[in-house]
C-alpha positions in Angstrom: -14.9 11.6 -28.9 -12.4 14.4 -27.3 -10.2 13.2 -24.7 -10.1 15.2 -21.1 -8.2 15.3 -18.7 -10.4 13.4 -16.1 -11.5 10.8 -19.3 -6.9 10.5 -19.4 -6.4 10.1 -16.2 -9.4 7.1 -15.9 -8.3 5.5 -19.2 -4.4 5.2 -18.2 -5.2 4.1 -14.4 -3.8 7.7 -13.3 -0.5 7.1 -16.4 1.0 3.9 -15.4 -0.2 2.1 -18.0 2.5 1.2 -20.6 5.3 2.0 -17.5 7.9 -0.5 -16.7 7.2 -1.8 -13.0 7.8 -4.7 -10.5 11.3 -5.4 -11.4 13.2 -8.4 -9.8 16.9 -9.0 -10.5 18.1 -12.3 -11.0 21.0 -13.1 -7.8 24.0 -13.9 -10.3 22.8 -10.4 -12.3 22.4 -12.0 -15.2 18.4 -11.0 -15.9 16.3 -7.9 -15.0 12.7 -9.0 -14.8 10.0 -6.8 -14.9 6.2 -6.2 -16.3 5.0 -3.6 -18.8 1.8 -3.4 -20.8 1.8 -2.3 -24.4 0.1 0.8 -24.3 -0.8 3.7 -22.4 -4.1 2.9 -22.2 -3.8 -0.7 -22.4 -4.3 -2.8 -19.3 -3.2 -6.1 -20.2 0.5 -6.1 -18.7 2.8 -8.4 -19.9 6.3 -10.0 -18.8 9.5 -8.6 -20.1 13.7 -9.2 -19.8 16.6 -7.6 -19.5 19.7 -9.6 -20.5 22.8 -7.3 -18.8 25.1 -9.5 -21.4 23.1 -8.4 -24.7 22.1 -5.3 -23.7 18.7 -5.7 -25.0 14.6 -6.4 -23.7 12.9 -9.0 -25.1 9.0 -9.9 -24.2 8.4 -13.2 -22.7 4.9 -13.5 -21.7 2.1 -12.0 -23.7 -1.3 -12.8 -21.9 -3.5 -12.7 -24.8 -1.0 -15.9 -26.4 -2.7 -18.1 -23.6 -5.8 -16.5 -22.9 -7.1 -16.0 -26.3 -9.7 -14.9 -26.9 -11.3 -14.9 -23.4 -13.5 -11.6 -22.9 -12.4 -11.4 -19.5 -10.2 -13.1 -17.1 -11.4 -15.1 -14.5 -10.5 -14.1 -11.0 -11.0 -15.7 -7.6 -12.4 -14.2 -4.8 -8.8 -14.6 -3.4 -7.4 -13.2 -6.0 -9.3 -10.5 -6.3 -8.7 -9.6 -2.4 -5.0 -9.9 -2.8 -5.2 -7.6 -5.8 -7.2 -5.3 -3.5 -5.1 -5.3 -1.0 -1.5 -4.6 -2.7 -4.0 -1.7 -4.8 -4.0 -3.7 -8.2 -5.3 -2.1 -11.1 -4.1 -3.8 -13.9 -5.3 -6.8 -16.0 -3.1 -9.7 -17.4 0.0 -10.7 -15.6 0.2 -8.4 -12.8 2.3 -10.7 -10.6 5.1 -13.1 -10.7 7.7 -14.7 -8.9 11.7 -15.7 -10.0 13.9 -18.3 -9.0 17.7 -17.2 -7.4 19.1 -16.7 -11.6 15.8 -15.6 -13.1 15.7 -18.5 -15.6 12.1 -19.3 -14.5 9.2 -17.3 -13.6 5.9 -18.6 -11.9 3.0 -16.4 -12.5 -0.9 -16.7 -12.3 -2.9 -15.9 -15.2 -6.9 -16.0 -14.9 -6.6 -18.7 -12.4 -4.2 -21.1 -14.3 -0.3 -21.7 -13.6 1.7 -20.0 -16.1 5.9 -20.8 -16.0 8.0 -18.8 -18.2 11.7 -19.5 -19.4 13.6 -16.3 -19.1 16.6 -18.2 -20.6 15.1 -19.1 -23.9 11.7 -17.5 -23.7 8.3 -19.1 -23.7 6.1 -20.7 -21.7 3.7 -23.3 -20.4 0.9 -23.9 -18.9 0.6 -26.5 -16.2 -1.7 -28.9 -15.6 -2.4 -28.4 -12.0 -5.8 -27.6 -9.2 -7.3 -24.0 -10.3 -7.6 -21.4 -9.1 -4.1 -20.9 -8.2 -2.9 -18.5 -5.7 0.8 -16.7 -5.1 2.6 -19.9 -7.2 6.4 -19.1 -6.8 9.1 -21.2 -7.8 11.9 -22.6 -5.1 15.4 -20.8 -5.1 16.6 -23.8 -7.8 14.0 -23.7 -9.9 12.8 -27.0 -9.9 9.4 -26.9 -8.4 6.6 -24.3 -8.1 4.7 -24.0 -5.0 1.2 -22.2 -5.0 -2.4 -22.2 -3.1 -5.5 -23.7 -4.1 -8.3 -24.2 -1.9 -6.6 -22.3 1.2 -4.5 -25.6 1.1 -0.6 -25.4 0.0 0.6 -27.6 -3.1 3.6 -28.2 -4.9 4.2 -29.0 -8.5 7.5 -30.8 -9.6 9.0 -29.3 -13.1 10.6 -32.1 -14.0 7.4 -34.9 -14.4 4.4 -32.2 -13.8 3.2 -34.3 -10.0 1.5 -32.0 -8.3 1.8 -32.9 -3.9 -0.7 -31.0 -1.2 1.5 -30.5 1.4 -0.6 -28.8 3.6 -4.5 -28.3 4.5 -7.1 -28.5 7.0 -10.8 -29.3 5.8 -12.4 -26.6 7.8 -12.8 -23.8 5.7 -12.0 -20.7 8.2 -8.5 -22.9 8.0 -5.8 -21.9 5.3 -2.0 -22.3 4.7 0.3 -20.8 2.7 -1.5 -17.2 2.8 -1.3 -13.8 4.2 -4.1 -12.7 6.5 -6.1 -9.7 6.1 -4.1 -7.2 8.5 -0.8 -8.5 7.4 -1.5 -7.9 3.9 -3.4 -4.4 4.2 -1.0 -3.4 6.7 1.9 -5.0 7.7 3.3 -5.1 4.1 3.6 -8.9 4.2 1.5 -10.2 1.2 3.2 -14.0 1.4 1.9 -16.9 3.7 5.3 -19.3 2.5 8.8 -19.0 2.4 10.8 -21.4 0.6 14.4 -22.7 2.2 17.6 -21.9 -0.1 17.7 -25.3 -1.1 14.4 -25.7 -2.1 13.5 -28.9 0.1 11.4 -27.4 2.5 9.3 -24.3 3.3 8.1 -22.6 6.2 4.2 -22.1 6.1 1.9 -20.1 8.5 -1.2 -21.4 9.4 -4.4 -19.4 9.6 -7.1 -20.0 11.6 -9.9 -17.2 10.8 -12.5 -19.1 12.7 -13.1 -16.5 15.4 -12.5 -13.8 13.1 -15.9 -11.4 12.8 -17.7 -12.6 9.5 -18.9 -9.6 7.6 -21.0 -9.5 4.8 -20.3 -8.0 1.5 -23.8 -7.3 -0.7 -23.9 -6.3 -4.4 -27.3 -4.5 -3.0 -27.8 -3.4 -6.8 -28.2 -6.8 -7.8 -30.7 -8.4 -5.4 -30.5 -11.6 -6.6 -26.5 -11.8 -6.0 -25.8 -13.5 -2.6 -23.6 -11.4 -0.3 -20.1 -12.3 0.1 -18.2 -13.3 3.5 -15.1 -11.6 4.7 -13.4 -12.5 7.7 -12.7 -8.9 9.2 -11.3 -7.9 12.5 -12.6 -4.7 13.6 -10.9 -3.0 16.4 -11.0 -4.8 20.1 -12.4 -8.3 18.0 -10.2 -11.6 17.6 -7.6 -12.0 15.2 -6.9 -14.8 13.1 -4.8 -17.0 14.9 -1.5 -17.5 12.8 1.1 -20.4 13.2 4.1 -21.6 11.5 5.1 -24.8 10.4 8.2 -26.0 8.8 7.3 -28.5 5.7 9.9 -31.0 4.0 8.9 -31.7 0.6 9.9 -35.5 1.1 6.9 -35.4 3.5 9.1 -37.0 6.1 8.2 -34.0 9.0 6.0 -31.4 9.5 7.4 -29.8 12.5 5.7 -26.7 14.3 7.8 -23.7 15.0 7.7 -22.3 18.6 6.8 -19.2 20.3 4.9 -17.2 22.8 1.3 -16.9 20.7 0.0 -15.9 23.4 2.3 -12.6 24.0 3.5 -12.4 20.2 0.1 -13.1 18.5 1.1 -11.0 15.5 3.5 -13.0 12.7 4.5 -9.3 11.0 7.7 -10.5 8.6 9.6 -13.8 7.6 12.4 -14.8 5.5 14.5 -18.0 4.9 18.4 -17.0 4.0 21.7 -19.7 4.2 21.4 -18.6 8.1 18.0 -20.7 8.6 14.4 -19.0 9.1 13.8 -15.9 10.8 10.3 -14.5 12.5 9.4 -11.2 13.4 6.5 -11.5 16.0 4.5 -8.4 17.8 2.6 -8.3 20.8 -1.2 -7.0 20.2 -0.5 -3.8 21.3 2.6 -3.3 19.0 4.6 -2.1 21.8 7.1 -5.1 21.4 8.6 -6.7 18.5 10.8 -9.5 18.6 12.8 -11.2 16.1 13.4 -14.6 15.9 16.0 -17.3 14.7 14.6 -20.5 13.6 16.0 -24.2 14.0 15.2 -25.4 10.5 15.0 -29.5 11.9 13.1 -29.0 15.5 11.3 -25.4 14.9 13.1 -24.3 18.2 12.9 -20.9 18.6 16.0 -18.4 19.8 15.7 -14.6 20.4 18.1 -12.4 18.6 16.4 -9.1 19.3 13.9 -7.1 20.8 12.4 -4.0 20.5 10.3 -2.0 22.8 8.5 1.4 22.8 5.5 3.5 24.8 3.4 4.1 21.9 4.4 1.7 19.0 7.2 -0.4 17.1 7.5 0.8 13.7 7.2 -2.1 11.2 9.2 -1.4 7.8 9.1 -3.8 4.4 11.8 -5.5 4.0 13.4 -6.6 7.3 14.7 -8.6 9.3 17.3 -10.1 7.1 20.7 -10.8 7.8 24.2 -9.8 6.1 26.7 -13.0 4.7 28.1 -13.1 7.6 24.7 -13.4 9.8 24.9 -10.1 11.5 21.3 -9.2 11.7 19.8 -6.6 10.0 16.8 -4.8 11.0 15.3 -1.0 11.4 14.4 0.7 14.8 14.1 3.7 16.8 17.3 5.5 18.1 16.0 8.7 19.9 13.8 10.3 17.1 15.3 8.6 14.1 14.0 5.4 12.2 17.6 4.1 12.0 18.9 1.2 9.9 20.2 -1.7 12.5 22.9 -3.8 12.6 22.8 -6.1 15.3 21.1 -3.9 17.1 23.6 -1.0 16.5 22.2 1.9 14.2 24.1 2.9 11.0 22.7 5.7 10.0 22.7 9.0 11.1 20.2 10.6 13.3 19.0 13.1 9.8 18.1 10.2 7.9 14.7 8.9 8.5 15.1 4.5 7.1 11.7 4.0 5.0 12.2 0.5 3.5 15.0 -1.7 3.4 15.0 -2.9 -0.8 17.7 -5.9 -0.9 20.2 -7.6 1.9 23.2 -9.5 -0.3 26.7 -10.7 1.0 27.4 -7.4 2.8 25.6 -4.7 1.1 22.8 -3.3 2.4 20.3 -1.0 -0.7 17.7 1.0 1.2 15.2 4.3 0.9 15.8 6.9 3.0 14.7 10.5 3.9 16.3 13.8 5.2 13.7 16.3 3.7 9.9 14.7 3.5 9.3 15.4 0.3 11.7 13.5 -1.3 12.5 9.9 -1.3 16.2 8.5 -2.0 18.2 4.9 -2.3 20.7 4.9 0.0 23.9 2.0 0.1 25.2 0.6 3.5 28.1 -1.7 3.2 30.8 -3.8 6.0 32.9 -1.0 5.6 31.0 1.0 7.2 30.4 2.3 4.3 27.0 5.0 3.6 26.5 6.5 0.2 23.0 8.2 -1.6 22.6 6.5 -5.2 20.2 9.0 -6.1 21.7 13.0 -5.3 18.3 14.5 -7.8 15.4 15.4 -5.9 12.3 13.3 -6.0 11.1 10.1 -5.2 13.6 6.9 -6.1 13.4 3.1 -5.4 15.1 0.3 -6.9 15.8 -3.7 -7.4 19.0 -5.0 -7.0 21.3 -8.4 -7.3 24.5 -10.0 -8.1 25.9 -6.2 -8.3 23.1 -5.0 -10.8 21.6 -2.2 -9.5 18.1 -0.8 -11.5 16.9 2.8 -10.2 13.8 3.9 -10.7 13.0 7.7 -10.6 10.1 10.2 -9.9 10.7 13.9 -9.9 9.0 17.1 -10.8 10.7 17.1 -14.3 9.1 14.2 -15.5 6.0 12.2 -15.4 5.8 8.9 -14.2 8.7 6.5 -12.7 12.5 6.3 -15.3 13.6 3.1 -14.6 17.6 3.4 -15.7 20.3 0.3 -15.1 23.5 2.3 -15.9 22.9 3.4 -19.6 20.2 2.2 -20.4 16.6 3.6 -20.0 13.6 1.1 -19.7 11.4 2.1 -22.6 7.9 3.7 -21.2 4.5 3.6 -23.5 2.9 5.5 -21.0 0.5 8.4 -22.0 2.1 12.2 -22.0 -0.9 13.7 -19.8 -3.0 16.8 -21.3 -1.4 19.3 -18.9 1.4 20.2 -17.1 1.5 21.2 -13.3 2.7 24.3 -12.0 3.1 23.6 -8.5 4.9 25.8 -5.5 6.2 24.0 -2.7 6.4 25.5 0.5 6.9 24.6 3.9 5.2 26.9 6.6 4.8 27.7 10.2 5.8 26.8 13.8 6.0 23.2 12.6 7.2 23.3 9.2 4.8 21.8 7.5 4.9 20.8 3.9 2.8 22.5 1.6 2.0 22.3 -2.3 -0.2 24.9 -3.5 -1.5 25.0 -7.1 -3.5 27.8 -9.5 -5.1 28.0 -12.0 -2.8 27.8 -15.0 -5.3 31.6 -16.3 -5.2 32.8 -13.0 -4.6 36.8 -13.3 -3.2 37.9 -10.3 -5.1 39.5 -7.4 -8.3 37.9 -8.8 -9.8 36.0 -5.8 -10.3 32.5 -5.4 -12.0 29.9 -3.8 -9.9 27.4 -1.5 -9.8 23.3 -2.2 -8.0 21.7 0.4 -6.8 18.2 -0.7 -5.4 16.3 1.9 -4.8 12.5 3.1 -3.3 13.8 6.1 -3.2 10.2 8.3 -0.2 8.2 8.8 2.0 5.8 6.4 1.2 8.3 3.6 3.0 11.5 2.2 1.2 13.6 -0.6 3.3 16.6 -0.5 6.3 15.0 -3.1 8.3 15.7 -5.7 6.7 13.5 -7.7 4.6 14.9 -10.8 2.0 12.8 -11.1 1.3 13.9 -7.8 0.1 17.2 -8.7 -1.5 16.5 -12.0 -5.1 16.1 -10.5 -4.6 19.0 -8.2 -3.5 21.3 -11.3 -6.9 19.8 -13.3 -8.6 20.7 -9.6 -6.6 24.5 -10.1 -7.9 24.7 -12.9 -11.5 24.4 -12.5 -11.5 27.7 -10.6 -9.4 27.0 -7.6 -6.5 27.2 -5.3 -5.6 24.3 -4.3 -3.5 22.9 -1.5 -2.0 19.9 -0.3 -0.3 19.7 3.2 1.0 16.5 4.8 0.8 17.1 9.1 1.4 15.2 11.9 1.6 11.9 11.8 2.5 11.6 8.1 6.0 9.6 7.7 9.3 11.4 6.8 9.5 13.5 9.9 11.0 11.7 12.5 9.5 9.5 15.3 8.2 11.8 17.3 6.3 13.6 14.5 5.1 10.3 13.9 3.6 9.7 17.2 1.5 13.1 17.4 -1.0 11.4 16.6 -1.1 8.3 19.3 -4.3 8.3 21.1 -6.0 10.7 18.6 -6.7 10.8 15.0 -8.5 13.6 14.6 -7.4 16.7 16.6 -3.5 17.1 15.2 -5.1 16.3 11.8 -7.4 19.2 11.3 -5.3 21.6 13.4 -2.7 21.4 10.8 -5.2 22.1 7.9 -6.4 24.9 9.2 -2.8 25.9 10.1 -1.8 25.9 6.7 -4.6 28.0 5.5 -3.6 30.8 7.8 -0.2 30.4 6.4 -0.7 30.2 3.0 -2.9 33.6 2.5 0.0 35.4 4.1 1.6 34.2 1.0 -1.3 34.5 -1.6 -3.8 37.2 -0.6 -5.7 36.2 -3.4 -6.9 33.4 -1.4 -10.8 33.6 -0.4 -10.9 32.5 3.0 -14.6 33.0 3.2 -15.1 29.9 0.1 -12.6 26.9 1.8 -13.9 23.3 0.5 -12.1 20.2 1.2 -12.1 16.7 0.4 -10.2 13.3 0.4 -10.7 9.8 -0.1 -9.5 7.4 2.8 -8.5 8.3 5.6 -8.0 12.1 3.8 -12.1 11.4 3.9 -12.4 11.1 7.2 -10.3 14.0 7.7 -12.6 16.1 5.0 -15.6 15.0 7.2 -14.1 15.9 10.1 -13.0 19.4 9.1 -16.8 20.5 8.4 -18.0 18.8 11.7 -15.7 20.0 13.6 -14.4 23.4 12.2 -17.3 24.8 10.1 -16.0 28.4 11.0 -13.0 27.4 8.5 -14.2 24.7 6.4 -17.5 25.5 4.1 -18.1 22.5 2.2 -16.7 18.9 1.8 -16.5 15.8 -0.3 -15.9 12.4 1.8 -14.7 9.5 -0.4 -14.9 6.3 1.6 -14.4 7.7 5.1 -14.1 6.1 8.6 -16.4 7.2 10.4 -16.0 4.8 13.6 -12.6 3.4 14.4 -14.7 0.5 16.0 -15.2 -0.4 12.4 -12.0 -0.5 11.2 -9.3 -3.3 11.7 -7.2 -4.1 14.8 -3.6 -4.0 13.6 -4.0 -0.2 12.3 -6.7 1.0 14.7 -5.1 -0.1 17.8 -1.7 0.9 16.9 -3.1 4.8 17.7 -6.4 4.2 19.9 -5.6 0.9 22.2 -6.8 -2.4 21.8 -9.8 -1.9 24.4 -12.4 0.6 22.2 -15.5 0.1 24.8 -13.0 -0.5 27.7 -9.8 1.4 28.8 -9.4 3.6 25.3 -13.0 4.0 24.8 -12.3 8.0 25.3 -9.6 7.6 22.5 -11.8 6.1 20.0 -14.9 8.8 21.3 -12.5 11.3 20.3 -11.9 10.0 17.0 -15.2 9.7 15.8 -17.1 11.4 13.5 -20.7 9.6 15.1 -20.9 11.7 18.0 -20.5 15.1 16.4 -23.1 14.5 13.3 -25.6 17.0 15.1 -23.3 19.7 14.3 -23.3 19.7 10.6 -24.4 22.7 9.1 -21.9 22.8 5.8 -23.0 21.0 2.8 -21.3 17.0 2.5 -21.0 14.8 0.1 -20.3 11.4 0.9 -19.1 8.6 -1.7 -18.4 5.1 -0.6 -17.9 1.6 -3.1 -20.4 -0.5 -1.9 -17.8 -3.6 -2.5 -15.5 -2.2 -0.6 -13.9 -4.6 1.5 -11.1 -2.4 3.5 -13.2 0.8 5.0 -16.5 -1.1 5.1 -19.8 0.7 3.5 -21.2 0.6 6.8 -19.0 3.5 7.8 -20.8 6.3 5.8 -24.4 4.1 6.5 -23.8 4.6 10.0 -22.8 8.4 9.5 -25.5 9.2 7.0 -28.0 7.3 9.5 -26.5 9.8 12.5 -27.0 12.7 10.1 -30.7 12.0 9.6 -31.3 11.1 13.0 -30.2 14.4 13.5 -31.9 16.6 11.3 -28.4 17.2 9.4 -29.3 17.9 5.4 -25.9 15.8 3.5 -25.6 13.8 0.2 -24.9 10.1 -0.4 -23.2 9.2 -3.5 -23.0 5.1 -3.6 -20.7 3.4 -6.1 -22.4 0.2 -7.1 -19.7 -2.6 -7.5 -16.7 -0.7 -6.3 -14.1 -1.3 -4.0 -11.6 0.6 -2.2 -10.4 1.6 -5.5 -12.0 2.8 -8.5 -10.3 1.6 -11.6 -13.6 1.6 -13.7 -12.4 4.0 -16.0 -16.6 5.5 -16.8 -17.0 5.7 -13.1 -13.2 7.2 -12.2 -13.7 9.7 -15.0 -17.0 11.0 -13.5 -16.3 10.8 -10.1 -14.2 14.2 -10.6 -16.8 16.2 -12.4 -19.1 15.3 -10.2 -16.9 16.4 -7.0 -16.1 19.6 -8.5 -19.8 20.6 -9.2 -21.2 20.0 -5.8 -18.2 22.0 -4.4 -18.5 24.8 -6.7 -22.7 24.8 -5.7 -22.7 24.5 -2.4 -19.7 27.1 -2.1 -22.1 29.2 -3.8 -25.0 28.3 -1.9 -23.5 28.7 1.6 -24.3 27.1 4.7 -27.4 25.1 5.2 -29.9 26.3 7.7 -29.4 25.5 11.7 
């Protein structure tokens, strides 16, 4: 069968298969551990090691040797949910954890616990209760903790003995896992943390009994019972989160004390040689406190506090401590998100910190940007030396340990992420895309909006082109980046006969705190205004843009923005495809939504929620609108699309709904992912030819 770009993109999972990824470096610098599948169309990821002394890569665990002839992996509901939260589209070995010096790795494989010997090679499947979730070895490499049926267990590697450390019989209480909003919104994937000597753990206990119980139904298979999901919608109760100190000898279980009524969110935790750390936050997210924990008594000491009239930003990788005990955090200083050492900013105002990657000894490795289309890797050390490790344009990240740094770089001159350690380039088996993008990056208008415009590769100058706006446009995510892979799909869309415009407006990261807070109390109008403004500016530079034929499409927040555009600005936008859109923010989760719109959706904050909702605008629709939604989506619930469709029907507004059976918020299924692109293009072409629906 002749390949096409949509088929190739779907088959290669957006060209990520075959790329090395998920790098970890031993604390002594002896080994670099990573994942890679054998080919660009093979999703079965394997575990690899690079020996820094021998300077060679070697395969440690091939999932096929353990799974054998099993046709598919057996995944628990909990593991499926974990993969959904991390947007994992691969198979085989998709997660692992190492001990301090990378002598062993623990990994879940089809619900089983596998421990790999990273020094000598080989792997052992342990006889423990299955399915296992989030197995991680202690820093000394003597034992592995894991979660099974909402309880935390530990297995001793010396004799295979298993101990159930903590658990409750109540089905809504879990130990050692991250609740939904922690995994989806806080960058916190784990619910337990080892002590440095491996004799104790800091463990989260979740009681979700007060969280609304929702049901995800497989309505295409009516004999299948619906799946229950605890989902905290805006304004509703969250999971009650506690923290406990558990000693492996079973002599003591100590509750960690803090004012959980005032600070219900456990946003981050860590345990280093100075003791455990917690970061806790108020429900309105306007205050964040970092607490030091006494590992014996569980008593807490306030180390620092941050306040903000809108919200305190939560970034990955903090809090941490330097070797001398000084606290490493991030926080707002004037308009900058700065790296803070004991509360003092050590980065300049022009540099916006995006994440802390590693803290070791007297050094902090982090990502930051001075230009929102780029992300660099930076280093700060105790001598107050601040330096950028990635001088070339692009989007960069890193993993580090023991003085060894592995840099991952994506740019406009190559597809994918290229990982390098000194002079060693880690091999990639990713496929080469069938097309090469030709994107023009612009900065336009009084707000200096970052924009990318892509024209058909066979376009003849002066020939009019319909316009396709292709935004995300919301908090936490940027589309206009100097990363080639991001522009492959826009180029294919352009080659179908569009001028494709991608723009990042107010509320997106990388432009300072005031820019991010432009959407405070209003997720709709600033985002929409900036897309309209971009059109007006770009047409000044490209007269071939036909503003009488403007379509817009997007997914998730981008889907929300696409539907918003045709509802509120039909004078500008003439057709829309809205994939998995949030239509009423009262139905989205607490931590994300309440940050921007407030904690009382039907009280003091009602106007903010109503003003950002699509439901109240349903009667205004007079342009073609295609709504797409996965019926198994547990992030943006299918109810969002169904409720908007109901309002549109009640007001007599013609629209189209495309339900996707068995599809979640992601679309890794090849046939669906491939055909979704072509179906969207066909809908938009016909819609632009047809013109507005009759009023």
